[in-house]
TORKOL-4160 file (C-alpha; in steps of 0.2 Angstrom, whole numbers, padded with zeros to 4 digits, m for minus):
432
<pt num="1" X="0444" Y="0424" Z="0389"/>
<pt num="2" X="0432" Y="0421" Z="0374"/>
<pt num="3" X="0440" Y="0410" Z="0360"/>
<pt num="4" X="0433" Y="0406" Z="0343"/>
<pt num="5" X="0439" Y="0397" Z="0328"/>
<pt num="6" X="0444" Y="0406" Z="0312"/>
<pt num="7" X="0426" Y="0406" Z="0306"/>
<pt num="8" X="0420" Y="0415" Z="0322"/>
<pt num="9" X="0404" Y="0406" Z="0322"/>
<pt num="10" X="0408" Y="0395" Z="0336"/>
<pt num="11" X="0416" Y="0401" Z="0353"/>
<pt num="12" X="0418" Y="0397" Z="0371"/>
<pt num="13" X="0423" Y="0405" Z="0387"/>
<pt num="14" X="0440" Y="0397" Z="0391"/>
<pt num="15" X="0454" Y="0397" Z="0403"/>
<pt num="16" X="0471" Y="0396" Z="0395"/>
<pt num="17" X="0489" Y="0392" Z="0400"/>
<pt num="18" X="0506" Y="0394" Z="0391"/>
<pt num="19" X="0521" Y="0383" Z="0392"/>
<pt num="20" X="0539" Y="0384" Z="0388"/>
<pt num="21" X="0546" Y="0368" Z="0395"/>
<pt num="22" X="0540" Y="0350" Z="0396"/>
<pt num="23" X="0541" Y="0350" Z="0415"/>
<pt num="24" X="0528" Y="0364" Z="0416"/>
<pt num="25" X="0517" Y="0355" Z="0404"/>
<pt num="26" X="0518" Y="0340" Z="0415"/>
<pt num="27" X="0511" Y="0350" Z="0430"/>
<pt num="28" X="0496" Y="0356" Z="0420"/>
<pt num="29" X="0492" Y="0338" Z="0415"/>
<pt num="30" X="0492" Y="0333" Z="0433"/>
<pt num="31" X="0476" Y="0344" Z="0436"/>
<pt num="32" X="0459" Y="0335" Z="0434"/>
<pt num="33" X="0453" Y="0345" Z="0419"/>
<pt num="34" X="0455" Y="0340" Z="0401"/>
<pt num="35" X="0463" Y="0351" Z="0387"/>
<pt num="36" X="0465" Y="0355" Z="0369"/>
<pt num="37" X="0480" Y="0363" Z="0361"/>
<pt num="38" X="0478" Y="0380" Z="0353"/>
<pt num="39" X="0491" Y="0386" Z="0341"/>
<pt num="40" X="0487" Y="0401" Z="0329"/>
<pt num="41" X="0468" Y="0399" Z="0330"/>
<pt num="42" X="0467" Y="0395" Z="0311"/>
<pt num="43" X="0456" Y="0380" Z="0313"/>
<pt num="44" X="0439" Y="0386" Z="0306"/>
<pt num="45" X="0427" Y="0378" Z="0318"/>
<pt num="46" X="0428" Y="0370" Z="0335"/>
<pt num="47" X="0442" Y="0358" Z="0334"/>
<pt num="48" X="0454" Y="0368" Z="0345"/>
<pt num="49" X="0441" Y="0374" Z="0357"/>
<pt num="50" X="0438" Y="0368" Z="0375"/>
<pt num="51" X="0435" Y="0376" Z="0392"/>
<pt num="52" X="0453" Y="0373" Z="0396"/>
<pt num="53" X="0466" Y="0378" Z="0383"/>
<pt num="54" X="0485" Y="0375" Z="0381"/>
<pt num="55" X="0493" Y="0388" Z="0370"/>
<pt num="56" X="0508" Y="0381" Z="0361"/>
<pt num="57" X="0515" Y="0397" Z="0353"/>
<pt num="58" X="0528" Y="0400" Z="0366"/>
<pt num="59" X="0536" Y="0383" Z="0363"/>
<pt num="60" X="0544" Y="0389" Z="0347"/>
<pt num="61" X="0563" Y="0386" Z="0347"/>
<pt num="62" X="0572" Y="0380" Z="0331"/>
<pt num="63" X="0584" Y="0367" Z="0338"/>
<pt num="64" X="0594" Y="0360" Z="0323"/>
<pt num="65" X="0595" Y="0361" Z="0304"/>
<pt num="66" X="0605" Y="0350" Z="0293"/>
<pt num="67" X="0611" Y="0360" Z="0278"/>
<pt num="68" X="0615" Y="0344" Z="0268"/>
<pt num="69" X="0598" Y="0335" Z="0270"/>
<pt num="70" X="0586" Y="0349" Z="0273"/>
<pt num="71" X="0580" Y="0341" Z="0289"/>
<pt num="72" X="0574" Y="0353" Z="0303"/>
<pt num="73" X="0572" Y="0349" Z="0321"/>
<pt num="74" X="0561" Y="0362" Z="0330"/>
<pt num="75" X="0547" Y="0364" Z="0344"/>
<pt num="76" X="0529" Y="0363" Z="0339"/>
<pt num="77" X="0524" Y="0381" Z="0341"/>
<pt num="78" X="0535" Y="0387" Z="0327"/>
<pt num="79" X="0525" Y="0394" Z="0313"/>
<pt num="80" X="0526" Y="0390" Z="0294"/>
<pt num="81" X="0529" Y="0409" Z="0292"/>
<pt num="82" X="0544" Y="0409" Z="0304"/>
<pt num="83" X="0551" Y="0394" Z="0295"/>
<pt num="84" X="0549" Y="0403" Z="0278"/>
<pt num="85" X="0556" Y="0419" Z="0284"/>
<pt num="86" X="0572" Y="0410" Z="0291"/>
<pt num="87" X="0575" Y="0397" Z="0278"/>
<pt num="88" X="0569" Y="0404" Z="0261"/>
<pt num="89" X="0584" Y="0416" Z="0260"/>
<pt num="90" X="0595" Y="0400" Z="0262"/>
<pt num="91" X="0587" Y="0391" Z="0248"/>
<pt num="92" X="0574" Y="0380" Z="0257"/>
<pt num="93" X="0556" Y="0380" Z="0257"/>
<pt num="94" X="0542" Y="0369" Z="0265"/>
<pt num="95" X="0537" Y="0354" Z="0255"/>
<pt num="96" X="0519" Y="0356" Z="0258"/>
<pt num="97" X="0509" Y="0372" Z="0262"/>
<pt num="98" X="0491" Y="0375" Z="0265"/>
<pt num="99" X="0482" Y="0392" Z="0260"/>
<pt num="100" X="0490" Y="0401" Z="0275"/>
<pt num="101" X="0507" Y="0402" Z="0282"/>
<pt num="102" X="0500" Y="0407" Z="0299"/>
<pt num="103" X="0499" Y="0390" Z="0307"/>
<pt num="104" X="0511" Y="0381" Z="0319"/>
<pt num="105" X="0520" Y="0365" Z="0314"/>
<pt num="106" X="0510" Y="0356" Z="0328"/>
<pt num="107" X="0494" Y="0362" Z="0319"/>
<pt num="108" X="0501" Y="0356" Z="0302"/>
<pt num="109" X="0503" Y="0339" Z="0309"/>
<pt num="110" X="0487" Y="0338" Z="0319"/>
<pt num="111" X="0477" Y="0344" Z="0304"/>
<pt num="112" X="0488" Y="0334" Z="0292"/>
<pt num="113" X="0488" Y="0349" Z="0280"/>
<pt num="114" X="0488" Y="0347" Z="0261"/>
<pt num="115" X="0493" Y="0360" Z="0248"/>
<pt num="116" X="0492" Y="0363" Z="0229"/>
<pt num="117" X="0504" Y="0348" Z="0226"/>
<pt num="118" X="0494" Y="0334" Z="0235"/>
<pt num="119" X="0492" Y="0325" Z="0218"/>
<pt num="120" X="0511" Y="0324" Z="0217"/>
<pt num="121" X="0518" Y="0322" Z="0235"/>
<pt num="122" X="0503" Y="0320" Z="0247"/>
<pt num="123" X="0500" Y="0328" Z="0264"/>
<pt num="124" X="0512" Y="0337" Z="0276"/>
<pt num="125" X="0514" Y="0321" Z="0286"/>
<pt num="126" X="0523" Y="0312" Z="0271"/>
<pt num="127" X="0538" Y="0324" Z="0276"/>
<pt num="128" X="0538" Y="0321" Z="0295"/>
<pt num="129" X="0552" Y="0310" Z="0300"/>
<pt num="130" X="0547" Y="0309" Z="0319"/>
<pt num="131" X="0539" Y="0319" Z="0333"/>
<pt num="132" X="0539" Y="0318" Z="0352"/>
<pt num="133" X="0522" Y="0317" Z="0360"/>
<pt num="134" X="0517" Y="0319" Z="0378"/>
<pt num="135" X="0504" Y="0308" Z="0385"/>
<pt num="136" X="0492" Y="0312" Z="0400"/>
<pt num="137" X="0504" Y="0303" Z="0412"/>
<pt num="138" X="0518" Y="0316" Z="0407"/>
<pt num="139" X="0528" Y="0302" Z="0398"/>
<pt num="140" X="0536" Y="0308" Z="0381"/>
<pt num="141" X="0536" Y="0296" Z="0367"/>
<pt num="142" X="0546" Y="0297" Z="0351"/>
<pt num="143" X="0534" Y="0293" Z="0336"/>
<pt num="144" X="0538" Y="0288" Z="0319"/>
<pt num="145" X="0533" Y="0275" Z="0306"/>
<pt num="146" X="0542" Y="0261" Z="0315"/>
<pt num="147" X="0542" Y="0266" Z="0333"/>
<pt num="148" X="0525" Y="0269" Z="0341"/>
<pt num="149" X="0518" Y="0268" Z="0324"/>
<pt num="150" X="0500" Y="0268" Z="0330"/>
<pt num="151" X="0502" Y="0284" Z="0338"/>
<pt num="152" X="0511" Y="0291" Z="0323"/>
<pt num="153" X="0497" Y="0287" Z="0311"/>
<pt num="154" X="0483" Y="0293" Z="0324"/>
<pt num="155" X="0492" Y="0310" Z="0328"/>
<pt num="156" X="0494" Y="0315" Z="0310"/>
<pt num="157" X="0477" Y="0321" Z="0306"/>
<pt num="158" X="0471" Y="0317" Z="0324"/>
<pt num="159" X="0466" Y="0335" Z="0328"/>
<pt num="160" X="0476" Y="0336" Z="0344"/>
<pt num="161" X="0467" Y="0322" Z="0352"/>
<pt num="162" X="0482" Y="0310" Z="0355"/>
<pt num="163" X="0493" Y="0320" Z="0366"/>
<pt num="164" X="0503" Y="0336" Z="0365"/>
<pt num="165" X="0516" Y="0337" Z="0351"/>
<pt num="166" X="0532" Y="0344" Z="0358"/>
<pt num="167" X="0546" Y="0343" Z="0345"/>
<pt num="168" X="0545" Y="0338" Z="0326"/>
<pt num="169" X="0559" Y="0332" Z="0314"/>
<pt num="170" X="0554" Y="0335" Z="0296"/>
<pt num="171" X="0561" Y="0339" Z="0279"/>
<pt num="172" X="0562" Y="0355" Z="0269"/>
<pt num="173" X="0564" Y="0355" Z="0250"/>
<pt num="174" X="0578" Y="0365" Z="0241"/>
<pt num="175" X="0573" Y="0379" Z="0229"/>
<pt num="176" X="0582" Y="0391" Z="0219"/>
<pt num="177" X="0573" Y="0407" Z="0222"/>
<pt num="178" X="0557" Y="0415" Z="0229"/>
<pt num="179" X="0547" Y="0414" Z="0213"/>
<pt num="180" X="0536" Y="0402" Z="0203"/>
<pt num="181" X="0531" Y="0401" Z="0185"/>
<pt num="182" X="0512" Y="0402" Z="0184"/>
<pt num="183" X="0501" Y="0396" Z="0170"/>
<pt num="184" X="0483" Y="0402" Z="0170"/>
<pt num="185" X="0469" Y="0394" Z="0159"/>
<pt num="186" X="0452" Y="0400" Z="0160"/>
<pt num="187" X="0439" Y="0386" Z="0159"/>
<pt num="188" X="0421" Y="0388" Z="0152"/>
<pt num="189" X="0413" Y="0374" Z="0163"/>
<pt num="190" X="0416" Y="0360" Z="0176"/>
<pt num="191" X="0419" Y="0347" Z="0163"/>
<pt num="192" X="0434" Y="0357" Z="0155"/>
<pt num="193" X="0443" Y="0361" Z="0172"/>
<pt num="194" X="0441" Y="0343" Z="0178"/>
<pt num="195" X="0448" Y="0337" Z="0161"/>
<pt num="196" X="0463" Y="0349" Z="0163"/>
<pt num="197" X="0467" Y="0343" Z="0180"/>
<pt num="198" X="0469" Y="0326" Z="0173"/>
<pt num="199" X="0479" Y="0332" Z="0158"/>
<pt num="200" X="0490" Y="0343" Z="0168"/>
<pt num="201" X="0494" Y="0330" Z="0182"/>
<pt num="202" X="0513" Y="0333" Z="0179"/>
<pt num="203" X="0512" Y="0351" Z="0185"/>
<pt num="204" X="0520" Y="0352" Z="0202"/>
<pt num="205" X="0506" Y="0364" Z="0209"/>
<pt num="206" X="0488" Y="0365" Z="0203"/>
<pt num="207" X="0473" Y="0374" Z="0210"/>
<pt num="208" X="0457" Y="0381" Z="0203"/>
<pt num="209" X="0445" Y="0395" Z="0207"/>
<pt num="210" X="0427" Y="0391" Z="0203"/>
<pt num="211" X="0412" Y="0402" Z="0201"/>
<pt num="212" X="0399" Y="0393" Z="0212"/>
<pt num="213" X="0385" Y="0404" Z="0206"/>
<pt num="214" X="0386" Y="0400" Z="0188"/>
<pt num="215" X="0372" Y="0390" Z="0181"/>
<pt num="216" X="0367" Y="0381" Z="0165"/>
<pt num="217" X="0380" Y="0379" Z="0152"/>
<pt num="218" X="0392" Y="0389" Z="0163"/>
<pt num="219" X="0391" Y="0378" Z="0178"/>
<pt num="220" X="0408" Y="0376" Z="0186"/>
<pt num="221" X="0416" Y="0390" Z="0175"/>
<pt num="222" X="0433" Y="0392" Z="0183"/>
<pt num="223" X="0451" Y="0398" Z="0182"/>
<pt num="224" X="0465" Y="0385" Z="0183"/>
<pt num="225" X="0482" Y="0390" Z="0190"/>
<pt num="226" X="0497" Y="0379" Z="0188"/>
<pt num="227" X="0514" Y="0382" Z="0196"/>
<pt num="228" X="0532" Y="0377" Z="0195"/>
<pt num="229" X="0547" Y="0383" Z="0205"/>
<pt num="230" X="0557" Y="0395" Z="0194"/>
<pt num="231" X="0575" Y="0390" Z="0189"/>
<pt num="232" X="0583" Y="0407" Z="0192"/>
<pt num="233" X="0579" Y="0423" Z="0202"/>
<pt num="234" X="0583" Y="0431" Z="0219"/>
<pt num="235" X="0580" Y="0421" Z="0235"/>
<pt num="236" X="0574" Y="0438" Z="0243"/>
<pt num="237" X="0555" Y="0441" Z="0243"/>
<pt num="238" X="0547" Y="0457" Z="0238"/>
<pt num="239" X="0540" Y="0467" Z="0252"/>
<pt num="240" X="0521" Y="0466" Z="0249"/>
<pt num="241" X="0509" Y="0478" Z="0257"/>
<pt num="242" X="0496" Y="0471" Z="0268"/>
<pt num="243" X="0479" Y="0478" Z="0272"/>
<pt num="244" X="0468" Y="0475" Z="0287"/>
<pt num="245" X="0449" Y="0474" Z="0290"/>
<pt num="246" X="0448" Y="0482" Z="0307"/>
<pt num="247" X="0429" Y="0479" Z="0311"/>
<pt num="248" X="0416" Y="0467" Z="0306"/>
<pt num="249" X="0409" Y="0472" Z="0290"/>
<pt num="250" X="0390" Y="0474" Z="0289"/>
<pt num="251" X="0380" Y="0458" Z="0286"/>
<pt num="252" X="0373" Y="0464" Z="0269"/>
<pt num="253" X="0391" Y="0467" Z="0262"/>
<pt num="254" X="0391" Y="0449" Z="0255"/>
<pt num="255" X="0375" Y="0444" Z="0247"/>
<pt num="256" X="0371" Y="0434" Z="0231"/>
<pt num="257" X="0372" Y="0450" Z="0220"/>
<pt num="258" X="0389" Y="0456" Z="0227"/>
<pt num="259" X="0396" Y="0439" Z="0226"/>
<pt num="260" X="0390" Y="0436" Z="0208"/>
<pt num="261" X="0397" Y="0453" Z="0203"/>
<pt num="262" X="0414" Y="0448" Z="0210"/>
<pt num="263" X="0414" Y="0431" Z="0202"/>
<pt num="264" X="0410" Y="0439" Z="0185"/>
<pt num="265" X="0424" Y="0452" Z="0187"/>
<pt num="266" X="0436" Y="0439" Z="0193"/>
<pt num="267" X="0433" Y="0427" Z="0179"/>
<pt num="268" X="0433" Y="0440" Z="0165"/>
<pt num="269" X="0449" Y="0449" Z="0171"/>
<pt num="270" X="0459" Y="0433" Z="0170"/>
<pt num="271" X="0466" Y="0429" Z="0153"/>
<pt num="272" X="0460" Y="0415" Z="0143"/>
<pt num="273" X="0478" Y="0408" Z="0143"/>
<pt num="274" X="0494" Y="0414" Z="0150"/>
<pt num="275" X="0510" Y="0403" Z="0151"/>
<pt num="276" X="0525" Y="0404" Z="0163"/>
<pt num="277" X="0522" Y="0421" Z="0170"/>
<pt num="278" X="0534" Y="0425" Z="0185"/>
<pt num="279" X="0525" Y="0427" Z="0202"/>
<pt num="280" X="0531" Y="0429" Z="0220"/>
<pt num="281" X="0530" Y="0414" Z="0230"/>
<pt num="282" X="0518" Y="0422" Z="0243"/>
<pt num="283" X="0506" Y="0428" Z="0230"/>
<pt num="284" X="0504" Y="0410" Z="0223"/>
<pt num="285" X="0503" Y="0401" Z="0239"/>
<pt num="286" X="0496" Y="0413" Z="0252"/>
<pt num="287" X="0485" Y="0427" Z="0244"/>
<pt num="288" X="0474" Y="0429" Z="0258"/>
<pt num="289" X="0488" Y="0432" Z="0271"/>
<pt num="290" X="0489" Y="0450" Z="0263"/>
<pt num="291" X="0473" Y="0454" Z="0272"/>
<pt num="292" X="0474" Y="0454" Z="0291"/>
<pt num="293" X="0458" Y="0448" Z="0299"/>
<pt num="294" X="0450" Y="0444" Z="0283"/>
<pt num="295" X="0437" Y="0433" Z="0292"/>
<pt num="296" X="0429" Y="0449" Z="0298"/>
<pt num="297" X="0422" Y="0452" Z="0280"/>
<pt num="298" X="0409" Y="0439" Z="0284"/>
<pt num="299" X="0401" Y="0450" Z="0297"/>
<pt num="300" X="0396" Y="0448" Z="0315"/>
<pt num="301" X="0389" Y="0430" Z="0314"/>
<pt num="302" X="0405" Y="0424" Z="0305"/>
<pt num="303" X="0406" Y="0410" Z="0292"/>
<pt num="304" X="0410" Y="0392" Z="0289"/>
<pt num="305" X="0420" Y="0383" Z="0276"/>
<pt num="306" X="0412" Y="0368" Z="0269"/>
<pt num="307" X="0427" Y="0358" Z="0262"/>
<pt num="308" X="0423" Y="0341" Z="0255"/>
<pt num="309" X="0432" Y="0328" Z="0244"/>
<pt num="310" X="0424" Y="0315" Z="0232"/>
<pt num="311" X="0433" Y="0300" Z="0225"/>
<pt num="312" X="0439" Y="0302" Z="0208"/>
<pt num="313" X="0427" Y="0289" Z="0201"/>
<pt num="314" X="0410" Y="0296" Z="0199"/>
<pt num="315" X="0416" Y="0313" Z="0206"/>
<pt num="316" X="0409" Y="0323" Z="0191"/>
<pt num="317" X="0391" Y="0319" Z="0195"/>
<pt num="318" X="0393" Y="0323" Z="0213"/>
<pt num="319" X="0402" Y="0340" Z="0210"/>
<pt num="320" X="0389" Y="0344" Z="0197"/>
<pt num="321" X="0375" Y="0341" Z="0209"/>
<pt num="322" X="0383" Y="0351" Z="0223"/>
<pt num="323" X="0387" Y="0366" Z="0212"/>
<pt num="324" X="0369" Y="0366" Z="0205"/>
<pt num="325" X="0361" Y="0365" Z="0222"/>
<pt num="326" X="0373" Y="0380" Z="0229"/>
<pt num="327" X="0369" Y="0390" Z="0213"/>
<pt num="328" X="0350" Y="0388" Z="0215"/>
<pt num="329" X="0350" Y="0393" Z="0233"/>
<pt num="330" X="0360" Y="0409" Z="0230"/>
<pt num="331" X="0371" Y="0406" Z="0245"/>
<pt num="332" X="0386" Y="0410" Z="0235"/>
<pt num="333" X="0403" Y="0407" Z="0241"/>
<pt num="334" X="0415" Y="0422" Z="0240"/>
<pt num="335" X="0430" Y="0410" Z="0240"/>
<pt num="336" X="0428" Y="0393" Z="0231"/>
<pt num="337" X="0443" Y="0383" Z="0227"/>
<pt num="338" X="0445" Y="0366" Z="0218"/>
<pt num="339" X="0460" Y="0354" Z="0219"/>
<pt num="340" X="0465" Y="0337" Z="0213"/>
<pt num="341" X="0471" Y="0325" Z="0227"/>
<pt num="342" X="0482" Y="0310" Z="0225"/>
<pt num="343" X="0481" Y="0294" Z="0235"/>
<pt num="344" X="0475" Y="0292" Z="0252"/>
<pt num="345" X="0488" Y="0289" Z="0266"/>
<pt num="346" X="0489" Y="0278" Z="0281"/>
<pt num="347" X="0484" Y="0290" Z="0294"/>
<pt num="348" X="0468" Y="0286" Z="0303"/>
<pt num="349" X="0459" Y="0303" Z="0301"/>
<pt num="350" X="0467" Y="0312" Z="0287"/>
<pt num="351" X="0456" Y="0320" Z="0275"/>
<pt num="352" X="0461" Y="0318" Z="0257"/>
<pt num="353" X="0455" Y="0304" Z="0246"/>
<pt num="354" X="0461" Y="0301" Z="0228"/>
<pt num="355" X="0449" Y="0313" Z="0219"/>
<pt num="356" X="0443" Y="0331" Z="0219"/>
<pt num="357" X="0440" Y="0343" Z="0233"/>
<pt num="358" X="0431" Y="0359" Z="0234"/>
<pt num="359" X="0431" Y="0372" Z="0248"/>
<pt num="360" X="0416" Y="0384" Z="0249"/>
<pt num="361" X="0416" Y="0398" Z="0261"/>
<pt num="362" X="0398" Y="0403" Z="0267"/>
<pt num="363" X="0393" Y="0417" Z="0279"/>
<pt num="364" X="0382" Y="0411" Z="0293"/>
<pt num="365" X="0364" Y="0415" Z="0288"/>
<pt num="366" X="0347" Y="0407" Z="0291"/>
<pt num="367" X="0344" Y="0390" Z="0282"/>
<pt num="368" X="0363" Y="0389" Z="0278"/>
<pt num="369" X="0365" Y="0373" Z="0289"/>
<pt num="370" X="0350" Y="0365" Z="0281"/>
<pt num="371" X="0358" Y="0367" Z="0264"/>
<pt num="372" X="0374" Y="0360" Z="0271"/>
<pt num="373" X="0364" Y="0345" Z="0277"/>
<pt num="374" X="0358" Y="0342" Z="0260"/>
<pt num="375" X="0376" Y="0343" Z="0253"/>
<pt num="376" X="0381" Y="0330" Z="0266"/>
<pt num="377" X="0369" Y="0318" Z="0258"/>
<pt num="378" X="0377" Y="0321" Z="0241"/>
<pt num="379" X="0394" Y="0319" Z="0248"/>
<pt num="380" X="0390" Y="0303" Z="0257"/>
<pt num="381" X="0381" Y="0296" Z="0242"/>
<pt num="382" X="0397" Y="0298" Z="0232"/>
<pt num="383" X="0409" Y="0291" Z="0246"/>
<pt num="384" X="0416" Y="0307" Z="0251"/>
<pt num="385" X="0420" Y="0316" Z="0267"/>
<pt num="386" X="0422" Y="0333" Z="0275"/>
<pt num="387" X="0439" Y="0341" Z="0282"/>
<pt num="388" X="0439" Y="0341" Z="0301"/>
<pt num="389" X="0450" Y="0356" Z="0302"/>
<pt num="390" X="0436" Y="0366" Z="0293"/>
<pt num="391" X="0421" Y="0358" Z="0301"/>
<pt num="392" X="0409" Y="0366" Z="0314"/>
<pt num="393" X="0393" Y="0356" Z="0311"/>
<pt num="394" X="0396" Y="0339" Z="0304"/>
<pt num="395" X="0384" Y="0326" Z="0312"/>
<pt num="396" X="0392" Y="0311" Z="0321"/>
<pt num="397" X="0383" Y="0298" Z="0309"/>
<pt num="398" X="0391" Y="0306" Z="0294"/>
<pt num="399" X="0408" Y="0307" Z="0302"/>
<pt num="400" X="0408" Y="0289" Z="0306"/>
<pt num="401" X="0402" Y="0283" Z="0289"/>
<pt num="402" X="0415" Y="0294" Z="0280"/>
<pt num="403" X="0430" Y="0290" Z="0291"/>
<pt num="404" X="0431" Y="0271" Z="0291"/>
<pt num="405" X="0445" Y="0271" Z="0304"/>
<pt num="406" X="0437" Y="0282" Z="0317"/>
<pt num="407" X="0433" Y="0267" Z="0328"/>
<pt num="408" X="0452" Y="0261" Z="0328"/>
<pt num="409" X="0456" Y="0279" Z="0333"/>
<pt num="410" X="0443" Y="0280" Z="0346"/>
<pt num="411" X="0448" Y="0263" Z="0354"/>
<pt num="412" X="0466" Y="0269" Z="0354"/>
<pt num="413" X="0461" Y="0285" Z="0364"/>
<pt num="414" X="0452" Y="0274" Z="0376"/>
<pt num="415" X="0465" Y="0261" Z="0379"/>
<pt num="416" X="0478" Y="0275" Z="0382"/>
<pt num="417" X="0466" Y="0285" Z="0392"/>
<pt num="418" X="0469" Y="0300" Z="0380"/>
<pt num="419" X="0450" Y="0304" Z="0380"/>
<pt num="420" X="0452" Y="0308" Z="0399"/>
<pt num="421" X="0464" Y="0322" Z="0395"/>
<pt num="422" X="0462" Y="0328" Z="0377"/>
<pt num="423" X="0445" Y="0334" Z="0371"/>
<pt num="424" X="0438" Y="0348" Z="0360"/>
<pt num="425" X="0420" Y="0353" Z="0357"/>
<pt num="426" X="0422" Y="0345" Z="0340"/>
<pt num="427" X="0428" Y="0328" Z="0347"/>
<pt num="428" X="0412" Y="0328" Z="0359"/>
<pt num="429" X="0401" Y="0332" Z="0345"/>
<pt num="430" X="0408" Y="0318" Z="0334"/>
<pt num="431" X="0408" Y="0305" Z="0348"/>
<pt num="432" X="0427" Y="0303" Z="0348"/>
């Protein structure tokens, strides 16, 4: 079979196996080849690609839930979508969600996903109590912050390179309904939205859309969205209609003119200020999940998402330089999101730093990677880094400079012989 990442710009002919039991998984690991685990295929680049794949989706049982504490015990192939469908009507929701609910719990840990509330609560791993991890020998270890601590910190954000996550125990959060109170503030430029992120740090959720083609006095014009769980309302969710993109759209569909037109319309159709409007949970957290196969809109060659973070101190100049460079090239991003991160955690390869992150989607086209190389230099100069779950072309030297604990991670893999059994295209490219 031919497998790709979500960006569809990197792929490989692969052989895949499924498992429903740990004993079957042990049998696979006795074979001489190496593997990487593949869940829902939402990693954008090549972090879940290898010639040999272990598909985790059939390992998807809910085992136990404590109604008093909100602690859920489940297998790693369960998706965020399935958890929301089952537990939201009972008054429980995930404490951290990324921009899609179509990922597995194992994938959420491997990527140590973050959400619109990172500045308040951190990454998903902050709510993980423990997990069971199968090593190349077939041994199963229980990992938490006290027991097998090194493996715990390496696995959270470790991109599937430390073993196979079998079961996970983590916390859900109680909520009163399936709606949020959203406040929208339209911002004239980069300086205004960065100032508002600081001013509104008490907001539970915050995220901004940013016009990456705006220049001059409008550089960084944007729309800030703040959210709070509503105090009253139904727990049932509205049935929202979904649409599909059945084919790859023509390459000319997304160009600097169409993106500029979209950005202008998107910016101007948002009100200057709206406070506390009631919006469905799915609309606030997962707007793109309404469009099946939305990655096809980037055409046959696919796309890549360039997500970087810059430390808070000095981040304004770095963000300004990057947005200026993107705007001048005309390689506009159809989807550009900015968020404020809180403090860095203890995990070896987790992405967030205390500061600002921007995610830019670019369709694959000539000279794009040259532009991204230039952006790498700006990110590196400001002490930032790129998100491994979105990466498809990061250079080994940049990775090693920006992830200071990479060597500890690599040595642990070597000592436990994990590098003999668990690898991806990405891990080979980065020298892990």
